[in-house]
N, C-alpha and C positions, 0 to 999 in steps of 0.2 A: 389708442394704437393697438392693433391686433397682431397676432403672429400668424404667419402663413407657412404651413408645414410642407406640403408637397403638391406639385402639379400632377394631377391624375390624367390618365387617358380616359376617354369615354369607353369604358370596358363593357362588353356584352358578350354573350355566347349565343351561337345560333346553331340549330340543328341542320344537318345536311339533307337536302332533298333534291331531286332532279329539277332542272329548270323547266318552267312551263308558262305558257301564255294562254289565257282562256278568257271566256266571257265572265261577266259579273257573277259572283257567288258560286262558281263551279269548283273551287278548291277546298270545299269543306270548312273545317274550323281551324283557326290558328290559336295556339295556346301559349300564353306568355306568363312568366313567373317573375315577380319582383320580391326581393327580400323585405322591402318596406311596403306594407299593404296600403292600398288606396283608401283615403279617408273621405274625400269629397271630389265631386266632378266639376266644381266651379273654380277656375284658377284665380279668380278675383278674391277668393276668401281663403287662400292657402299660400304658403311659401314652400310647400313640399314639392320637390321635383317629380316624385312619383305620381302625385296628383295631376301635375301639369302635363306630364307625358300621357297619362290615361285620358285626360279631358281633351287633349289635342286630336284624338281620334274621332271626336264628336263635334267639338266647337272649333271654329276657324276664324282667323283674322282676315283683314282685307288683303294683307300681303305677308309673306314669310321669307325664310332664308333657305337657300340650298346648302349642300354640304360645304361649298366653298365660301359661304358667307355672302353670296350674291342675292339681292332682293328678287323675289319672284311673285307674280300676281297669284292670288288665291281666289278671292271673290270678286275681283275687279278685272277690267279689260286690259289694263296695262299699268305699269308703275309710273306715277306722275313725275315729270321732270320739267325743268325750265324750257327745254327744247320742244316738248309736246304741249306746253301751255298748262300743265297740271300744277306747277309751282309758280307762284307769282314772282315777278322780277325782284321785288323787295324782300323775298323770302319770308313773308308774313302769313302766307296761307298755302294750303295744298288741297287739291280737289281730286276726289276719287270717283270713278264711274263703275257702278256695279255691272256684273255680267247680266245679259238679258235672260229672262225666265228663270232666275235663281230662286230656289225653293228651300224652305226648311224641311226637316225630315217628316213633319206632319203634313206636308203638301201645300202649306200656305206660302205666299211670296215673301222673299226677303226685300226690305225696302230701306231707304236711307233713314227712316224714322227709327229703325232698330239700332243703327249706329249712334244716332243722337241720344237715344235712351241709354245705351251702354256707357257713353261718356258721363251722362248724368248719374248713372248708377255708381261708377267708380269714384267720382269726384264729390259725392254727397258727404258733407262734413261729419256725419254720424255713422257712415257705413263701414269704416275700417278697411278700405280696399287695399289688398296686399300689393297691388300693381299700380299704385297711385303715381309713381314716377313716370309711367308710360304716358300719362296725360299732363305732365308738368309743362307749364307755359302755354297751355291751350286756353284761349279766351272764349271760344265758342265752337260748337259743331252745328252745322246747319244742313237741313235737308233742302237743297236747292230745288230738286224735284225727286220723285220716288226712286230714281236710280243714281242720283248725284249727291255726294257728301262733300261739304266744304269745311275744312278745319282751319280756323283762324287762330294765330298765335298772338301772344301779348307783345311780341316784337319780332325782329328777324330771327329765324330759327336755322342755325347752321345744319342741324340734322332734323329734317321735318318728318323722318320715317320712324316715329315713336308710337303715336296713338294709332291703335288698330293694327299694329305690326308685330308679328311673332306670336307664338303660342301663349305668351303671357297676357296678351291683349286681344282676345277674340271678340267677335260680335255676339251679343246675347239677343234672344228673341224678346222684344218688348212685351208682347202679349203674355208670355210665361212669367216674366220677372217684374212686371210693372207694380205689383203690390209688395215688392221686396226692397224698396229704397231705404237708405239710412240704417237705423238700428234694427229694422225688420230683416235686413239681408241674411243674417245667419239663421233666422227662424224659418226660412223657406226651404224646408227639408226636401220636399219633392223636387222642386226646381234645381236645387243645388246638387242633388244626387242623380237626377235623371233629366239633365237639360236637353232641350230640343235644339239640335244643331244643324249645320250644313255639311259636316264631315262625312266620310265614307261609312261610318257606323253610327248606330243609335243605341242608347242604353236600353237593354231589355230586362236587366235585373241587377241589383246592387246590394250586397251585404257589406256594410261599412266595416273597414279594417279587415277585410277578408277577400271577397271576390267581386269583380265587375264582369257582367255578361253583356255582350253586345251582339246585335244583329246588323246585317248590311242595311244601309239606307237606300231604299228603293228610289228615292228622289235625288240621289247624288248626281251631280252635273255630268260626270263622266260615265257613259253607259257601260264601259268595260271594267269599271272599278266599283267596289273592291273585288279582288279575286276571290276572297274568302266570304263564305256565307255568314260566318259568325266568328267572334273573337272572345276569348276569356282571359282575364288577367287575375291570376291567383297571387295573393300576397301573404307575407309573414314568413316566419322561420328565420333563416340567416342566408348570407350571401353564398356560403359554400353549399348549402342545401339546394338553393336555386340553381346553381351551376351544375350540380350532380344530376338534377332532374332533366337537364338538357344533354349534358355531355356523357353521362353514364347510363341512365335509365331510359332516356328518350321520351319521358312522360310529357315534356313540354318542348316547344319549338324554339323559344327565345327566352333568355334571361338577361335582365338589365342590372347594372351596378354590381357586378360580381367582384367585390373586393376580397380576393383570396390570395394567399401567399403564392409566389411563383412556383415553388416545388409542388404544391397541390395542383396547380394548373397543368403542370407537365404530366402528372399521373392521370388526370382526367382526359387529357388529349389521347392517351393510349387506347381508350375505349373506342375511338373512331366514330362516335355518333354525332360529333359537332365540332365547332371551332371557336376559338376566342377571337374577338374583333376588338382591336385597340387603336385609338386615334388620339393624339395629343390635341388639347383644346384649351379652354379657359377655366376648366374645373379645378378648383383649389381646395384641398383639405386644409382646414384652418382651425385655430383655436381662437374663439371670440372671448374677449375679456369684458366682463360686465362693469360698466362705469357707474352703475347705480347699485344700491344696497339691496340684496335679496333676503335679508334677515327675516326669518319667519316671525320674529317678535314684533315686527312692524305691523301696523293696521292693514288689513286686506284692502287693496285699492291704492296703497302707497308703496307697498313692497315692489322693488325692482322698477321704480319710476324715478324721474328727475327730482322728485321731492326730497330724495335721500341719496346723495352721492356715495359711492362705494368708499368705505373707510380705509381700504388698502389699495385697490386698483385704480383709484382716481389719480394716483401718483404715477406719472409716466416713467419715473425711475424704477419703480417696482415692475411695471409691465415690461419695460425693456430688459430688466434683469431676468425675468422668467423666459423671455424670448432667447436671450443669449445662452441660456443653459441648455437649450435643445440642440441635439445633433441631427439635423434634418437628413443628412446623407445616410445615417443608420436607419432612420425611419423608412426612407425609400427602399433601402436594401432589404429590410425585414418585410415590408408590406407590399411592395410593387415590383421590385426588380426592374426590368427594362420598361415596365409599364408606367413608371413615374420618374420625376426629376424634381430636385428641390428648387424652391423659389422663395423670394421675400415679398412678392407683389400680389396684391389682390387682383390686379389686371396683368396676367402673365403673357398675354398674346392678344392680338397680333403684335409684331415687333414695333409697328408704328406707334403703339400706345403703351407698350411695356417700358417701365423705367429701368435704369441701370443699377437699381438698388440691389446690392449683394451683401450688405453688412451682416445679414443673419446667417449666411451660409456656413460660416466657421463657428463652431461651438467655442464659447469663451466663459468658462466657469469663473476664472479669477475676476474678469470684468463684471460678471453678474453679481458676485459677492461684494465687490467694491461699491456697486450701485446701491445695493441693499443697505450697506453701511452708511452711505451718504444720505439715504432716505430715512435713517434713524432706526432701522430694524436690526437689532443686535440680540444676541442670546445672553440676557442678563442673569439667568438663573442656572445656566449650564446644562439644561435638559436637551440640548440639540435643536431646539425650535426657537427661531427668532421672535422677538416681541418688541412692542413699542407702546408706551403709556398704558401698560397693564394688559394689552391685547396681544394674543398669540397670532403669528402669521399663518393662518389656517385658510386653505383653499378647498372648496367643493368643486370637483372637476367632473362634469357629466358629458356623456356621449350616448350613442345608440348601441344596442346589442349587436356586435359584429366582431368576429375573431381578430381581425386586423386592428380595429379600434381599441379593443381590450389590450392587445400587445402594445399599441402606442401609449395607452394610458399607463401601463405598467412601467414602460421605459421612461416616460416623462415624469412619472411620480418619483422614480429613483433619482433622476437628475435634480428635480426640485427639492427632494429630501436632502440631497447633498448640499444644497444652498442653505438649509435650515428652515425649509417650509414644511409645514404639516399638511399633507394632502389626503383628502377623502375622495374616493372614486365612486361614481354612480353610473350604471348602465341602464338605459331606458329602451323599451320596445320601440323600434323605429316607426311603427304605425302610429304610436301615440306621440312620440317626439316630433314627428313631422305632420301630425294630423291637423293642427290648427284649432282644436276644440277650445274655445275660450273658457270652458269650465274645468279644463284639466290643468293641474299644476306642473305637468311634465312636458309641455311643448317647448320647442326651442325659442319661440317668440316670447313666451312668458318669462323664460330665463330665470328660474328660481335657483340659481347656482352662481358661483363666482366666475367660472370659465366653462365653456362648452365647445365640443369639437364636432364638426360635420363638414361636408363639402358643399360648395356653392359656386356659381359662375355667372358671368355676363353672357346672355344668350345672343347678343349682337356684336358684330365686329366693332361697332362704334359704342364705346362704353358710357355714353352720356347718361342714359337712364339708370344704368347700374350704379354709377357714382352718385347719382341723385338720391339714392337710398340713405346716404349718410347725413342727410339734412336733419336738423333737430326735430322737425315736424313729423318725420317718418318713424320715430321710435314707437314700438307697440305700447299701448296704454289701456287701462280699463275702458276709457272713452272710445277707443277704436276697436273694441271687442278683442283686444290683444293682437290685432293685425298690424302689420307694418314691417318695413324691410330694414330699418336701422336696428339690428338685433342687439348690438353692444351699447346702444344708447349714446354713441359718440355725439357730442353737441358743442359746436363752437360758432359764434357769430361770424368769424372770419371765413370758415368753410362755407357757411350758408351764403355769404356775400359773394364769395368766389364762384360758387355754382350758379347763382342768379345772374 
């Protein structure tokens, strides 16, 4: 059981410029800045939102979602439905028709074989695909003809719009990636960093964990797009620095994920060079609790895996106690102001899917202390730190370098300390934390800590695929190149059976 701290708006800042409509490439260069630098341009090998955002300018799915959550065709002629014959009456298959004359940025044709290959790439048992739940329940993908893709499911599929839908599940070029199946996937540096795509831009240069340079795709299907001849995404630093580069200096045109205090936002607005854009969605700042043991004394390859349950956090009473001690309203006030609101749900929206769970919204220190007592954690030596069977109640709490997150860490440390918990804080460069490098000890997937804090969300109005990430098989492991979406390693046969 994890804690959910605050529902964030999708916050960005945009520079102000006169409206213009022009032919392809006539608006010069657009400059974007992310506080988290891009680490890879292949969304199948990362869980980092910054990587997925960047790669979505190059790689595209068959269908996507508009701002209202409505499905829209991308590489296909229409969205398949029962009415148009694209979905079988028994809901066991969906058939997509590619647009005519669709081309990759290198000028070669996009075919159904590319989609078949993409499915094989992500479902390879040794590949460690980060987006495996997008292809959950797919029995086969068939190229009926060069322009027709048939996806057959293992049974009736209530939501057939998962495989090849959204920026998490784009189509890869078979020719570029065919030598990258399975364990070879992370070794294909050129393909992963400079993928050939169908999007409005193509990668022209990439300095990992720093800068992505893009040029317009001359083979893009819309002759009037992109308006910009080139795009640059500069990463690193912090959220406040990214915001200032748009709002005050005007060095950049757009900044994403500007988690900065409300009062700082107000002072930046006064410069008159840009505006903050906020929209509530499904993004939740959360603290994940590791249910496996990250002890560095364990053998490499067994640390933070199911082979060793967490000696403290495997107990739901302890996890619940830590949650009860947090005052989420204070966190929202300190960190987001009107740009946030507290929630107890991993799926906070839309209303049709959000539960009425509100138990966490009121801080309950007495209840938290009582739960720790029940779990056998008491202060036997009077040093202010609870212990059990000779072990201190010590928590390593990690997050990314970000002023708001460091404020949150400090507040939560104080609350947990009041419970009798010894808390050690750690802040990691966001480019490393979200980078997905299987060789790094500091990625959020590897989770070499007891608890970690970051934001994540379901990208689709239907949360089926998102909830699928909590299946046992989706926990990151050495065998999956430390890829996988079940970050806290939650694993119960009951949940797996319910999802199936």
